[in-house]
MISEMAR-406745 format. One record per residue (C-alpha): residue in one letter; x, y, z. Coordinates in steps of 0.1 Angstrom, whole numbers, plus 2048, in hexadecimal, padded with zeros to 3 digits. Layout:
N
AXYZ ...
END
This chain:
1093
MA474D626D EA394B2271 EA584A425E QA6F4B6276 LA5C4A9295 AA5948528A PA7B479295 EA7948B2B5 IA5947A2C0 SA624562B8 VA5E43D2D4 DA7A4262E0 QA6B4032DE RA823F82FB LA7140F314 PA8F41132C WA8740234F EA9741F360 NA7F43834F YA61422357 QA6C41F37C SA7344437E LA5044B371 IA3F433389 EA524423A7 AA4A46539C VA2445E39A SA2344A3BA SA364623D0 SA1C47D3D1 L9FB4813E3 A9F049F3CF L9D74943B4 Q9E04AF39B EA054A83A1 VA0048339C I9EE48837B QA064A236E RA2448C377 LA1446F364 AA0F485345 DA32493347 GA4247234D VA31461330 VA3E47D319 KA60484328 DA6B462335 LA5A44B31C GA5D4622FE YA394632F2 PA2E4832E0 AA0F48A2F5 C9FD47F313 Y9DB489322 V9CD47F344 N9A8484349 L99848336C Y975473370 H95B487384 P94146D390 E92948839D E92749937B D92D479367 S94848A353 L96D48B34A S9844A934B I9A84AE33F V9BE4B235E G9E14A8352 F9F04AF330 AA144AC323 PA204B52FF RA444AD2F6 GA604C62EE KA664EB2F2 LA5A4F12CE LA374E72D9 AA355012F5 AA1D5172E1 AA064FA2D9 EA074EF2FD K9FD512308 M9E05122EF L9D34F02FB R9D74F7320 L9C051531C Q9A44FB315 V9AB4E4332 D9934F234C R9774F5332 V9784D2324 R95E4B9331 F955497323 P932490331 F92646C331 T904472322 P8ED45D30B E8FB4712EE K92046B2F6 S9354592DC S93F4352DF L9624402E9 Y95644D30A A93F42F30F R95D41830B I97142D324 F95542933D R954404338 G979402340 E9853F831D E9A83FF310 F9A94092EB V9BC41D2D0 I9AE43B2BE R9B944029A E99D45628D Y99E47829D S97A47E295 E9734682B4 L9814842CA V96B49F2BC S94E4A92D3 P93C4C92DD Q9574CD2F7 I9754C62E0 P9744D92BF E9824C82A0 S9A04DF29F V9AA4D52C2 A9A44B02BB H9BB4B229C A9D54C72AE S9E54A82BC Q9EA49A299 R9F44BA289 VA0A4C92A5 FA174AA2B7 GA1949129B VA024792AD R9F445D297 C9E24482B1 I9D844B2D5 L9D742F2EE V9BA434307 V9BE422328 P9A4426344 L9B142F366 R99C41C37F T99B4083A0 K9893E83A4 E9683FA3AB E96941B399 L97643037C L99044A386 G998459364 V9A8451342 F9CC450337 L9D145A312 V9F4456302 G9FB4622DF SA144502C8 AA2445A2A7 KA2143729A EA0342528B D9FE40F2AA FA0B4062CC SA203E62D0 GA173CC2EA LA343D6300 EA283FA2FF RA053F1308 EA103DB324 TA273F6331 LA0C41132F R9F33FA340 AA0B3F535C IA1141A35F A9EB41F35F R9E740737C HA01418390 A9F243A388 S9CF42E392 I9DD4233B4 A9EE4453B8 M9CF4583AD E9B94443C5 K9D144D3E2 A9D24713D7 L9AC4723D5 L9A94633F8 Y9C347C405 Q9B14993F3 N99048F402 L9A048B424 E9B04AD422 R98F4BD415 A97C4AC432 K9964B844A A9944DB43D E96E4DA440 A9704CD463 E9894E746E A97350245E M9534F546E A9654F2490 E97251648E I950523484 A93F50E49F Q95851C4B9 D94F53F4AD L92A5374B1 S92F52A4D4 T9465464E0 S93A5654CC L9195754C3 D92A58C4A9 L91558348A R92A597472 R94A58747D T93B56447A L92D56B457 R94E57944C K95F559457 I945543446 S94A557425 H96F552428 Y96C52D42C A95252A411 R96B5393F8 K988524406 L976502408 C9655063E6 Q9855133D6 A9715303C8 D97C5523BD M9635653D2 S94855F3ED L92B5743F8 V913574416 A8F1586417 L8D858A433 Y8B358942B H89C5A543A K87A595439 D8685B5443 H8785C8426 G8765AC40D Y89A5AB402 A8BC59E40C T8DC5B3410 I8FF5A7409 T9125AD429 D93459B423 S94A590406 D96B57E403 G9815823E4 A96D59E3D4 R9815B53BC T9685D23BE E94E5E03D5 V9305DA3BE Y9215C03D4 Q9255D33F5 N9025D8405 L8F25CD3E4 R8CD5C53E8 I8C15A33DB Y89C5A03D4 P88957F3D2 G8885703AE R8A45873A2 G8C5577399 I8D25573A7 G8D05653CB G8AC56F3C5 K8A554B3B9 V8B253E3DA L89D5573EE E87E54E3D9 T8825283DA G8965223FA R8AC50A3E5 S8D050A3D9 W8D75173B6 M8F551239F T90051F37D D91F51A368 D91953B355 F907555369 L90556F34D H8F5558334 D8E0541349 S8BC54333B R8AD53835D L8B855836E S8A657A36B G8C458D35D D8C75A437B Y8E85AE38B Q8FA5AA369 R90E5CA36E E91C5BE390 A92459C382 K9375AA364 A94A5C137B E9565A3390 G95A58C372 V941573380 R93D55236D S934534383 V91D53A3A1 L9115233BD A8F85323D6 V8E75203F4 P8CD52D40C I8D5535430 M8B8526444 S8AE530467 Q88F522478 Q884512457 E885534445 V89D54442D A8B355B441 G8CE563427 I8E355740A L906549407 W91754B3E5 V93853F3D6 V94354D3B4 N95D54339A R96A55B380 S97353F369 P95B52635B S96550B374 P9444FD380 F93C4F63A4 R9354D23AD P91D4C13C6 Q93A4BE3DF H93C4E43DF Q9174E63E4 R9184CF402 V9344E4412 L92150440B Q9014F641B K9154EC43A L92351043D A90051E436 A8F2509453 Q90D51846A A90353B45D G8DF533465 I8E852A489 A8FC54B48C I8DE55F47F L8C754D498 N8DF5534B5 A8E25774AC K8BC57B4AA L8B75694CA F8D157D4DB E8C259E4D0 E89F5934DA S8AD5874FC R8BF5A8501 E89F5BC4FA A88A5A450F L8A45A652B H8A25CC52A R87C5CC52C Q87D5B2547 K8965C655B T8805E4558 L8615D0562 V8735C157F E87D5E458B I8585EF588 V84B5D159A A8655D55B5 A85A5F95B9 I8365EF5BB N83D5D45D5 S8525EC5EA Y8335FF5F5 H81A5F460E E80060F60A S7E76085EE Q7E862C5E1 E80D62C5DD I80A60B5CA L7F06195B3 S8056385AC V8236235A3 I80E60C58D S7FE628579 R81E63B574 S83261C56A A817612551 A818634540 E83E63453E F842610535 C828610519 G82F63350A G80F643518 D808666522 A7F265D540 A7E563E553 A7CB63456C V7C1617581 F79B612583 G7855FD599 L7605F659E S74C6065BA E7335F35CF Q7196005B8 G72B5F159A C73761258B L75A61D580 T77062C59B L79363B597 L7AB62A5B0 G7CA63B5A5 G7D964E587 Y7F765F577 N7F8680564 L7D3685566 S7C16A5572 P7B76A6597 D7936A858D F793688578 A78B671596 N76E68759F W76168757C I76266157B E75065E59C E736678592 A730668570 Q725647580 I730633561 S72560F561 P73A5F3551 E7205F0535 E72661452B A74C61552B A766604516 I77D606535 S7645F1548 K7635D752C A7855CC538 F7755C3559 I75C5AD548 S77159C52C G79359B53D F7A35A451B P7B55C4510 V79E5DF502 E7AD5FB4EC V79A61A4E1 F7A862E4C5 D7986514C1 P77C6514DB S76866A4C6 I75F64E4AC E75E6314C5 P73A6254C5 V73D6114E6 L7466304FB S72A64150F S72766650C K731669531 L75365952C L75866A50A N75468C51B L76D683537 L78767851D R78269850A K7876AD529 E7A969B52F G7B269E50A L7B7677507 Q7B56694E3 T7BF6454E7 F7BF62D504 I7C360850C T7B55F652B M7C15D553B S7AE5C3557 L7BE5BE578 A7B559A581 R7BE58259D T7B655D599 G79A564580 K78B580595 T78E5A4586 I7975BD5A1 G79D5DB58B A7A95E9569 L7C95FA55E S7C6614542 V7E162752F F7D864651C R7E765A4FF R7DF67D4F5 S7E66754D0 L7D665D4B7 Q7F06424B9 H7E961C4BC F7FA6084D7 G8125ED4C9 S80F5C84D0 E82F5CA4E5 Q8215E64FA I8015D34FF N8145B550B L8295CA522 L80A5DA530 N7FA5B8535 T8185AC548 L8195CB55D S7F35C8564 Q7F95A5571 H8145B1589 A7FE5CE593 A7E25B759C V7F95A25B1 A8065C15C2 L7E35CE5CA E7D95AE5DA R7FB5A35E8 N7F15A160C F7D358C604 L7E65785EB Y803573603 R7EC56361D E7D954E603 M7F95435F1 K80A53A611 D7ED52361B R7EC5155F8 N8115105F7 D8114FE618 R7F54E860B L8064E25EA A8274DA5FB L8154C1610 L8034B35F2 G8234B15DF E83449E5FB I8174865FF A8144825D9 K83947A5D7 G83545F5F1 L8174515DE A8294525BD S8484415CB S83741F5CC L8234095B5 D8173F35D1 S7F43FD5DD E7FA3F2601 L81A407602 I8064245F3 Y7EB42260F R80642062A S81943E61C L7F945261B I7EF44B63F E81345164C K81147463D L7EE47D648 V7ED47066B P80248D67A L7EE4A7666 L7CA49E66A H7C948B68B F7B0471680 Q7AA450691 G7A3439674 V7A443664E Y78E41F63A L78F417615 Y76E412602 L7734015E0 F7534025CB Q7473E25BC G7303ED5A0 E7233CB597 N7153C65BA D70E3EB5C2 C7223E85E2 F7433F35F2 L75F3DC5FD I76B3EC61D R78F3E862B S79E3F764A L7BF409641 Y7C6419663 Q7B7418685 E7C34246A7 Q7C84096C0 S7B541C6DA L7944186C7 P77F3F86C6 S78A3E26A9 L7733E468B Q76F3C8671 A78E3C965C E77D3C163B R7583C0632 T73F3C7616 M7233E1619 L7083EB600 A70B40E5F2 A6EA418601 E6F640F624 T714427626 P71944D623 A73744460D S71F4415F0 I7174665F3 A73B4715EF F7404565D4 F7234605BD A7254865C5 R74B4855BE K75349C5DB P75A499600 F73E492618 L74249963D V72D489658 K7334A2675 D72348D690 T71B46868B R70046A6A6 Q6EE48A69B S6F0485675 D6D248065F L6E345F656 A6E845467A L6D0437674 L6E842665C N6F940866B E71B414661 L718435675 K709422692 E72640B692 L73F428690 G72D43B6AB A72E41D6C2 A75341B6BC G75843F6C7 I75A44F6A5 T7494716A4 S75047E681 V75846E660 L76547E640 Y75F46B620 V776476603 P7714675E0 I7904595CE L78D46A5AC A7A045F58E E799477571 E77747E582 N76E459583 P76D44D5A7 L78042E5B0 G77342D5D4 V7724415F4 L789447611 A77844C633 F78B45E64F T77D45B672 A782472690 T7764716B4 D76E4966B6 S7544AB6A4 P7544B968A G7764A8687 F7814B6666 H7834DB65B R7814EB639 P7A84EC632 Q7AB4C863C I78E4BE625 A79D4D3609 L7BE4C160E L7AF49F60D N79A4A85EE D7B94B55DC L7CC4965E6 S7B147F5D7 P7BD4815B2 Y7E14795BD L7D645B5D0 A7BF44F5B4 L7DC45359B A7F44405B2 L7DA4245B6 K7D3423591 N7F8421589 A7FC4055A3 R7DF3F2593 L7ED3F8570 Y80F3EE57B S8013CE58A D7EE3C656A L80C3CF555 K8233B956A Q80B39C567 T8073A2541 M82D3A553D N832384550 Q818373539 L82838351B N84B378525 R83F35452B A82D354509 Q84C3634F9 E862348509 Q84B32D4FD V84A33B4D9 M87033E4D8 Q87431B4E6 A85B30E4CC E86E31F4B0 K88F3104BC L87F2ED4BD K86F2F249B V8902FD48B L8A22DF49C G8872C8490 E8882D546C M8AE2D046C A8AB2AD47B S88F2A4462 G8A62AE445 V8C229544F A8AB27A45E H8A726743E D8CD263438 F8D325945C N8B723F45A N8C523043A L8E722D44B L8D921F46B A8C3206457 T8E21F8446 I8F41F5467 L8D71E5479 V8D01CB45D R8F41C145B A8F71BE481 E8D81A7483 I8E6191467 M90719047A E8F6185499 R8E216A488 C8FE15D472 S91B15D48C T9201414A5 D93A1554B8 P92A1624D8 Q9411804D8 V93718A4B5 Q9131854BE E91719C4DC W9281B64C6 A90C1B34AD R8F21B94C8 V9051D84D3 I9061E54B0 Q8E01DF4AD K8D91F14CE T8F020F4C3 A8DE2114A1 L8BC2104B2 D8C722B4CA G8D32404AD A8B123B49C E8A02464BC T8B52654BE V8AC26E49A R8882684A2 R88A27E4C1 L89A29A4AD R87F298493 S8642994AD F86D2BE4B2 Y85D2C4490 R8452A848A Q8212AF494 V80C2944A3 E7F028C48B E7CD287499 D7CB26348E E7EB25B4A1 R7DA2644C1 I7C524B4D4 S7B224D4F5 L7C9243511 D7C923C536 L7E4253543 N7E8241565 Q7EE220552 L80723253C I81A23F55A L81A21C56B E82920D54B A84422854B I84C22156F H84F1FC567 R865202549 T87D21755E E87E1FF57B P89F1F0572 K8AF213574 W89F221594 K89F1FF5A6 D8B81E6599 E8D41FE58E A8CF2145AC Q8D11F75C5 A8F01EA5B2 S90020D5B8 G8F820B5DD I8DC2255DD V8B62235E3 I89C2355CE Q8792335DC F85C2365C3 E8392425CE T81A2475B8 Q7FC25C5C1 L7E52555A3 A7C32655A4 P7A625758F L7A826856D G79426954D P7A426052C I7BC276518 L7C22774F3 G7E62714E8 N80125D4D8 P80A2414F1 G82D23C4E4 E8362614E6 L826267509 H836246515 N85825450B V85127551D F84A26553F I86724D53B N87E26A534 L87127F552 I875261569 F89925C55D N8A0281564 A89227D587 I8A825F58D E8C7273580 A8BF28E59A L8C22745B7 P8E726A5B6 Q8E62625DC G8C32535DA G8A22615E4 K87D2615DB I86A2665BB T84426D5BD I82D26C5A0 S80A27A5A5 T7ED28058E S7CF297592 L7B12A557F R7B12CB57A D7942E2571 Q77C2C5573 G75C2CA55F S7682E954C P7732EB528 A7972EF535 E7962CE548 A7B82BD548 V7CC2A255A E7EC2AC56C V80A296573 A8242A158D I84628E58D T8582995AD D87B2905BA N88D29C5D9 G8AE29D5C7 V8C92B75C0 G8B12CF5AF M8BA2E9595 S8C930C596 E8B6329587 Q8CE32A56A V8C9304563 L8A4308566 R8A332354C Q8B630D533 A8A62EC53C F8902EB51C D8AC2F7505 P8B62DD4EB F8D82CC4F2 F8DB2DD514 T8E42C252E T8F32BF550 K8FC29A54C G91C29F539 P92428751C N90826F528 G8ED289520 S8E02934FE G8CD2B2509 L8AE2A74F6 G899296511 L8872B551F P8842C84FD V8762A94EC S85E2A3509 R8522C7508 G84D2C54E3 I8382A54E7 I8232B3503 E81C2D44F1 R8132C14D1 H7F92AF4E7 G7EB2D14F1 G7FA2CF514 E8142E1529 I8332D753B S8452EC556 I8602E7571 R8632F3595 S8842EE5A5 A89C2FB5BF P8C02F05C7 G8C12D75E3 I89B2D35E5 G8912C05C6 T87E2C35A6 T85A2C059B V8502BC577 L82C2C456F V81C2B6550 R7F92C1547 L7E52B152B P7C12B8520 S7A729E529 S79328A50F T77027C50E A7792614F5 P77723D503 L79722A50B Q7A62174ED K7AF1F34F2 K7D11E74E8 K7D31D54C6 K7DE1B14C9 D7FC1A64B4 Q7F418D499 P80416A4A0 L821160489 F81C144471 D832131459 L83513E436 P84112B417 P861139406 L8581583F2 R8671693D3 I86E18C3DF L87A1AA3CC V88E1C53DF I8911E73CD E8AA1FC3E0 D8C52153D3 E8DA2113F3 Q8EF1F33EA E8FA1EA40D L8D71EC41B A8C91D83FD Q8E21BC402 G8DC1BB427 L8B61B8422 Q8BD19D408 K8D218A421 M8B718E43C L89B182426 T8B016541A L8B615A43E L890159442 G88F140425 H885157408 Q89315C3E5 V89D1803E0 D8A61953C1 L8B51B83C3 A8AE1D63AD S8C21F73B2 G8A720E3A5 G88221139C Q88620B377 E89B1EB37C G8821DF396 L8651E337E H8781D1363 L8801B337A F85C1B1386 A84F1B0363 E86719335A K86417C379 R84618638E Y84B1863B3 D83617D3D2 L84119C3E5 V8531BD3DD F8671D43F4 T86E1F73E6 D8812153F4 L86F2373F3 G88B24E3E7 M89D2423C8 P8AE2553AC D89924A38E L87724239C T8692473BF G85C22A3D3 I8392393D0 E83B2383AA V8492143AA A82D2093C2 R81221A3AD S81F20738E L8221E539F C8001E83B0 A7F01F138F S7FF1D437C S7FD1BA398 P7E41C43B3 L7E81A33C6 T80E1A73CB P8151B83ED V82B1D73EA L83D1E240A L84D20540C I86E20941F T87922D426 G88C24343D W86E25A43E G85724044C D847254468 Q83E270450 L829259439 D80524F43F P803229439 N7DD229437 Q7DD24441C L7F8231408 R7E421140B K7C4221400 E7D12363E4 I7ED2203D6 G7EA1FD3E5 I80A1FD3F9 R8051E2415 A81C1F142F V83720C435 I8561FF448 P86A21C456 K89021B456 P8A320E469 F8901ED46D R8971CC47D M8921A9470 G8731A6486 D8641C5475 I8691B5453 L85B19345E Q83C1A446E A8361B844E I838198438 Q821185450 E8071A144E C80819F427 F80017A428 L7E8176445 P7D2157442 P7AC15D441 S79E160465 
END
């Protein structure tokens, strides 16, 4: 047979383009995944002429492959095709640690050829099936090409060939086909997922609509069962409801069942897969229900009748308890996947909602019926005015409502014994028997309800030990076996008891007890309705008034507005003539008294004063925590107190003192005065006493709000300062990183410009050279200012300074601008100083000098039409640890808007256009804060600006200025310059040559050490940062070998180095920061060769 098939399955090496194109179009033209895969398999066999093709799909959730597409060649292979297709749904290739290298290579995305069929053999593929391709189809080798996107594996493409191997053209063609197929599969998967999500959404929407429009539980569960089967592509679905009281679930609905074996089947916890769900409250899944060892083996008969194989069951939860089970079932071994479990859990959640809705509806319907009946009874009770009629309705309704045979309403006589007020279905003599028996509450269980206020039930009075013989005899006469008693209480006061009797031994249920309790409450209200009506009316009026006043008090967080609102509400009601607030001052044991309201017709009392607690009746209300009324200021026992004398003299007859209580802690006292006696009555006193907590709460809230507002303002200011400091720090760190490179460039420019100025005789060139020098120095100053954001002022850089002198120097330095330039522009700027005597401060004179110069320049810029600048100094908090000096620089110029004021300290923010850098104020703020001070601005448009600078005082003595050393002539020196920047080195060489010295250059540390060893020099200049050796390392070597030879360090990091430390530890004579001028170099050389003093 193989010989006959061999010619038929040969492959045309030319692989016609039309067939290839046709295959690609067929694969790419479908969005159905199964169709895409089958077209791929069919096309490879039919269009390209290969004997066999398998397409496996990768399932990432299960980490496995399954055969989805398969195409043998020729009609003669139909039987073999049928045999193999029977295995398709069962074949899985799991990626497990035990898997063969073949599957590992697939997962890694490798393309390879299989020639040994033993590689295909696995527990899922028997040897007979693995060799069927060779035996039936004549396949000698298989090309395995993974189907994948850039990120993930989609499947694997296996093509069988009758030849020993695949040619390069074949491999390239099949790889191209695989790429097209991967794209088509990816689109199909996306479409499949989209369709599945759409189907799920439609199902959930339809179920949700059912839940919102219908309370038919069976209909909703039937629909959920239908969608469970549909969305999970299952053969059958089942729904069961769990009956907690009975301990089992009953299957209520099914979809796709062939028989009725599951109809109304009971599922017990722990039995079968549904029982596992009931027992654990978790989802369960099995691929083979009949042979799964985890299951109990129950319900086998039903499963066999329905042909059950794969099962997925999830719990239906309601109020965090298992309320039912939802299953899906396959009759084939096709397993359910996690995606099916997720869908089923969503449907189960909807089922849980349906069950809860149905339960709530049923409970609501029963409660509504009881409530309706109760309302009818209460309406009947309230329809009568005579007490006897009310009692008759109460007792009859209680018996009927609670399933009793008789009922009675009891009260207590003046002697404290039981008395029958009314009854239902009792003998006419029962009332007389009760009265004659003279039963005390201690003797009767009925009376215990009077005492405890709780329900009391007696079951079988003959064995009840708490019953007296008198009551037992009465119950026997009436034939009563069981009874329950409820107290009739009103606002904590028991006014009677309601009893319901049964003539059989039958307990009252909890629902009946609750109903009787409700009825007894309504009965108590009915019995006292007249009294309650009057009392409640008064109370409601008072509460309404309190609510209105409390609303007014709560509407404001300003204490003054609270007092005003209170008085406006109370004046028309209480007719008082004055209100005074007593705020207790605990530390002095006194009251601070304020007048809040006073009629104009009365003599004016002192608006605000202080009085000892012992001198005012307010202390009685304050410490007793309850109102205190002085009915007559002239006749009271306290009339000798000065306060009452003063009030009596002013025509005040009575005073009511009401404590302001906040959670029982008094804040103070309100005193209300009246010109009549007693002035205030009990309802008014009760109203003011009830109002006290509302007022206290409002005042407490107002105080808390005030404190919170103050704290928030402080927090906002602190937060703004922190944010600003962080901005400056980041800017400084950035500037520090580039400062060295800028300083090197500026040093080269400055040196060359000075040489140009000295060497040229052309005045124009000399002028240009001076402009270049000034520009380079300005650039160096900008770099220094940027770095000042980050650089901290060291303690040894600070000296004791006279701030007034520093300000006068700054004024003098800026005089050309505010005087000469201003006058040249036709405007006049007046300068005024108001300098108070100050103590010294500790600071860096150069930095502080720059701050005040910058602030003066800003003030000048704010006076485009001229004006006045005033600088004043003052001493603040003198003699305290917080003593400080304050400088105010004020101009009457254009001022700043609120927006500009908020951004004034932001780096690079400027209102000066291209002429401004936006660094002046941020740098000044950084300097002041590093000196432990503060800087702030007050400004308004059109009014002017005041900048306040506050610096801590110092006790250190003023430091005198150091005098510069006089220059002297030096003989020509042999100087070695070690610098890796060639342009800068040559410039420095030229500069030193102009000074009459002989200069050699070295481009690195090693070269410099070599020259020094050969020639020996009088002086050495070395750069700090060089590629081979640092300047520190060079200086350490030179100072060790020739201690008397001065070594000078030139660097772009000059202001970050400590010259004293370098001199002490290494021997470096001086540090010259870049950029430098010829004068800096000359001064440094002079200091190295100072003659003895």
